[in-house]
ZADO-1210 file (C-alpha; in nm, 4 decimals, padded with zeros to 6 digits):
<atoms>
<atom x="-03.3616" y="01.1196" z="02.1967" code="UNK" pos="1"/>
<atom x="-03.1463" y="00.8546" z="02.3467" code="UNK" pos="2"/>
<atom x="-02.8960" y="00.8773" z="02.6253" code="UNK" pos="3"/>
<atom x="-02.6036" y="01.0988" z="02.5044" code="UNK" pos="4"/>
<atom x="-02.3421" y="00.8960" z="02.6893" code="UNK" pos="5"/>
<atom x="-02.4669" y="00.5794" z="02.5181" code="UNK" pos="6"/>
<atom x="-02.4451" y="00.7463" z="02.1766" code="UNK" pos="7"/>
<atom x="-02.0936" y="00.8753" z="02.2512" code="UNK" pos="8"/>
<atom x="-01.9910" y="00.5308" z="02.3708" code="UNK" pos="9"/>
<atom x="-02.1134" y="00.3756" z="02.0466" code="UNK" pos="10"/>
<atom x="-01.9283" y="00.6393" z="01.8424" code="UNK" pos="11"/>
<atom x="-01.6048" y="00.5732" z="02.0334" code="UNK" pos="12"/>
<atom x="-01.6459" y="00.1986" z="01.9921" code="UNK" pos="13"/>
<atom x="-01.6992" y="00.2380" z="01.6182" code="UNK" pos="14"/>
<atom x="-01.4010" y="00.4747" z="01.5863" code="UNK" pos="15"/>
<atom x="-01.1849" y="00.2375" z="01.7907" code="UNK" pos="16"/>
<atom x="-01.2844" y="-00.0602" z="01.5767" code="UNK" pos="17"/>
<atom x="-01.2070" y="00.1389" z="01.2620" code="UNK" pos="18"/>
<atom x="-00.8625" y="00.2359" z="01.3969" code="UNK" pos="19"/>
<atom x="-00.7830" y="-00.1270" z="01.4804" code="UNK" pos="20"/>
<atom x="-00.8882" y="-00.2287" z="01.1277" code="UNK" pos="21"/>
<atom x="-00.6666" y="00.0421" z="00.9739" code="UNK" pos="22"/>
<atom x="-00.3721" y="-00.0614" z="01.1920" code="UNK" pos="23"/>
<atom x="-00.4149" y="-00.4263" z="01.0903" code="UNK" pos="24"/>
<atom x="-00.4326" y="-00.3217" z="00.7237" code="UNK" pos="25"/>
<atom x="-00.1141" y="-00.1140" z="00.7599" code="UNK" pos="26"/>
<atom x="00.0708" y="-00.4058" z="00.9227" code="UNK" pos="27"/>
<atom x="-00.0495" y="-00.6419" z="00.6476" code="UNK" pos="28"/>
<atom x="00.0646" y="-00.4053" z="00.3698" code="UNK" pos="29"/>
<atom x="00.4014" y="-00.3486" z="00.5394" code="UNK" pos="30"/>
<atom x="00.4592" y="-00.7237" z="00.5719" code="UNK" pos="31"/>
<atom x="00.3639" y="-00.7741" z="00.2066" code="UNK" pos="32"/>
<atom x="00.5916" y="-00.4933" z="00.0859" code="UNK" pos="33"/>
<atom x="00.8809" y="-00.6140" z="00.3020" code="UNK" pos="34"/>
<atom x="00.8352" y="-00.9692" z="00.1698" code="UNK" pos="35"/>
<atom x="00.8275" y="-00.8430" z="-00.1894" code="UNK" pos="36"/>
<atom x="01.1479" y="-00.6455" z="-00.1228" code="UNK" pos="37"/>
<atom x="01.3158" y="-00.9597" z="00.0115" code="UNK" pos="38"/>
<atom x="01.1831" y="-01.1648" z="-00.2816" code="UNK" pos="39"/>
<atom x="01.3241" y="-00.9145" z="-00.5353" code="UNK" pos="40"/>
<atom x="01.6543" y="-00.8666" z="-00.3461" code="UNK" pos="41"/>
<atom x="01.5850" y="-00.4975" z="-00.2855" code="UNK" pos="42"/>
<atom x="01.7800" y="-00.3381" z="-00.0017" code="UNK" pos="43"/>
<atom x="01.6167" y="-00.1624" z="00.2930" code="UNK" pos="44"/>
<atom x="01.3049" y="-00.3776" z="00.3216" code="UNK" pos="45"/>
<atom x="01.2427" y="-00.2168" z="00.6600" code="UNK" pos="46"/>
<atom x="01.1334" y="00.0999" z="00.4709" code="UNK" pos="47"/>
<atom x="00.7969" y="-00.0780" z="00.4368" code="UNK" pos="48"/>
<atom x="00.7153" y="00.0101" z="00.7987" code="UNK" pos="49"/>
<atom x="00.7761" y="00.3857" z="00.7714" code="UNK" pos="50"/>
<atom x="00.5264" y="00.6169" z="00.5985" code="UNK" pos="51"/>
<atom x="00.6634" y="00.7909" z="00.2876" code="UNK" pos="52"/>
<atom x="00.9687" y="00.5623" z="00.2922" code="UNK" pos="53"/>
<atom x="00.7359" y="00.2786" z="00.1935" code="UNK" pos="54"/>
<atom x="00.6635" y="00.4741" z="-00.1261" code="UNK" pos="55"/>
<atom x="01.0392" y="00.5042" z="-00.1813" code="UNK" pos="56"/>
<atom x="01.0720" y="00.1277" z="-00.1320" code="UNK" pos="57"/>
<atom x="00.7913" y="00.0615" z="-00.3811" code="UNK" pos="58"/>
<atom x="00.9664" y="00.2749" z="-00.6423" code="UNK" pos="59"/>
<atom x="01.3010" y="00.1051" z="-00.5706" code="UNK" pos="60"/>
<atom x="01.1455" y="-00.2399" z="-00.6137" code="UNK" pos="61"/>
<atom x="00.9779" y="-00.1242" z="-00.9360" code="UNK" pos="62"/>
<atom x="01.3019" y="00.0278" z="-01.0654" code="UNK" pos="63"/>
<atom x="01.1399" y="00.3699" z="-01.1088" code="UNK" pos="64"/>
<atom x="01.2908" y="00.7100" z="-01.0199" code="UNK" pos="65"/>
<atom x="01.2669" y="00.7832" z="-00.6478" code="UNK" pos="66"/>
<atom x="01.2079" y="01.1552" z="-00.7139" code="UNK" pos="67"/>
<atom x="00.8491" y="01.0614" z="-00.8128" code="UNK" pos="68"/>
<atom x="00.7732" y="01.0702" z="-00.4382" code="UNK" pos="69"/>
<atom x="00.7957" y="01.4515" z="-00.4586" code="UNK" pos="70"/>
<atom x="00.4833" y="01.4485" z="-00.6779" code="UNK" pos="71"/>
<atom x="00.2817" y="01.3233" z="-00.3798" code="UNK" pos="72"/>
<atom x="00.3476" y="01.6544" z="-00.1998" code="UNK" pos="73"/>
<atom x="00.2242" y="01.8866" z="-00.4764" code="UNK" pos="74"/>
<atom x="-00.1443" y="01.9797" z="-00.4359" code="UNK" pos="75"/>
<atom x="-00.3775" y="01.8610" z="-00.7155" code="UNK" pos="76"/>
<atom x="-00.0877" y="01.6766" z="-00.8808" code="UNK" pos="77"/>
<atom x="-00.0860" y="01.4295" z="-00.5915" code="UNK" pos="78"/>
<atom x="-00.4382" y="01.3141" z="-00.6795" code="UNK" pos="79"/>
<atom x="-00.3240" y="01.2012" z="-01.0227" code="UNK" pos="80"/>
<atom x="00.0203" y="01.0894" z="-00.9053" code="UNK" pos="81"/>
<atom x="-00.1278" y="00.8519" z="-00.6484" code="UNK" pos="82"/>
<atom x="-00.3264" y="00.6666" z="-00.9132" code="UNK" pos="83"/>
<atom x="-00.0874" y="00.6809" z="-01.2080" code="UNK" pos="84"/>
<atom x="00.2358" y="00.6193" z="-01.0168" code="UNK" pos="85"/>
<atom x="00.0623" y="00.3521" z="-00.8101" code="UNK" pos="86"/>
<atom x="-00.0445" y="00.1636" z="-01.1216" code="UNK" pos="87"/>
<atom x="00.2947" y="00.2011" z="-01.2926" code="UNK" pos="88"/>
<atom x="00.4838" y="00.0944" z="-00.9787" code="UNK" pos="89"/>
<atom x="00.2609" y="-00.2054" z="-00.9046" code="UNK" pos="90"/>
<atom x="00.2776" y="-00.3180" z="-01.2693" code="UNK" pos="91"/>
<atom x="00.6582" y="-00.3179" z="-01.2511" code="UNK" pos="92"/>
<atom x="00.6518" y="-00.4905" z="-00.9114" code="UNK" pos="93"/>
<atom x="00.4243" y="-00.7623" z="-01.0536" code="UNK" pos="94"/>
<atom x="00.6711" y="-00.8222" z="-01.3376" code="UNK" pos="95"/>
<atom x="00.9617" y="-00.8392" z="-01.0874" code="UNK" pos="96"/>
<atom x="00.7630" y="-01.0998" z="-00.8918" code="UNK" pos="97"/>
<atom x="00.7206" y="-01.3095" z="-01.2067" code="UNK" pos="98"/>
<atom x="00.3555" y="-01.2239" z="-01.2673" code="UNK" pos="99"/>
<atom x="00.1920" y="-01.0520" z="-01.5672" code="UNK" pos="100"/>
<atom x="00.2016" y="-00.6729" z="-01.5584" code="UNK" pos="101"/>
<atom x="-00.1781" y="-00.6444" z="-01.5664" code="UNK" pos="102"/>
<atom x="-00.1770" y="-00.7520" z="-01.1999" code="UNK" pos="103"/>
<atom x="-00.0583" y="-00.3977" z="-01.1224" code="UNK" pos="104"/>
<atom x="-00.3779" y="-00.2498" z="-01.2648" code="UNK" pos="105"/>
<atom x="-00.5728" y="-00.4374" z="-00.9978" code="UNK" pos="106"/>
<atom x="-00.4562" y="-00.1785" z="-00.7454" code="UNK" pos="107"/>
<atom x="-00.7456" y="00.0472" z="-00.8564" code="UNK" pos="108"/>
<atom x="-01.0115" y="-00.2217" z="-00.7968" code="UNK" pos="109"/>
<atom x="-01.1596" y="-00.2186" z="-00.4448" code="UNK" pos="110"/>
<atom x="-01.0695" y="-00.5274" z="-00.2362" code="UNK" pos="111"/>
<atom x="-00.8287" y="-00.6450" z="-00.5066" code="UNK" pos="112"/>
<atom x="-00.5918" y="-00.3701" z="-00.3927" code="UNK" pos="113"/>
<atom x="-00.5778" y="-00.5538" z="-00.0590" code="UNK" pos="114"/>
<atom x="-00.5498" y="-00.9060" z="-00.2030" code="UNK" pos="115"/>
<atom x="-00.2979" y="-00.8284" z="-00.4801" code="UNK" pos="116"/>
<atom x="00.0027" y="-00.7322" z="-00.2610" code="UNK" pos="117"/>
<atom x="-00.0432" y="-01.0492" z="-00.0573" code="UNK" pos="118"/>
<atom x="-00.0615" y="-01.2574" z="-00.3736" code="UNK" pos="119"/>
<atom x="00.2549" y="-01.0994" z="-00.5120" code="UNK" pos="120"/>
<atom x="00.4354" y="-01.1376" z="-00.1786" code="UNK" pos="121"/>
<atom x="00.3438" y="-01.4930" z="-00.0904" code="UNK" pos="122"/>
<atom x="00.3012" y="-01.6718" z="-00.4235" code="UNK" pos="123"/>
<atom x="00.5795" y="-01.8609" z="-00.5950" code="UNK" pos="124"/>
<atom x="00.7617" y="-01.7046" z="-00.8887" code="UNK" pos="125"/>
</atoms>
C-alpha cells in the first residue's frame, strides 16, 4: 500500500476542493435569487443568503403560500415536497421574470438547474 499520510492528504485536498465548489455554488444561487427578488420587486432579497429563509423568499417571489416550507421538515414528505414545490415555485418565478413557465421544469434536469436561475436573474424581461 501507499503512504497513509499521502492518501489522507489527497482525501483532504479533494474534500477541500469539493467544499470550495459547494460554497461557490451557494454564493451563485444566492446572488441569482437576490437578483430575481429585486427584478420582481419582492421585499427582503437578503433572505437569499440565509438557509431556509431562501426557500421562504422563493415562495414569496412565486406568490405561493409560505407555510409550504413546513413540508420540508416532515420526513418522507420532504422528498416529494422538494421536487414538487421546487418545480411549482420555479415555474411561477419564470413567469414573473417574463419567461415561459416550462423553464421551471428545468430545475429537475442536471446542470440546467444551475444555469436556469442565472438565466432568469440576468436576462432581460
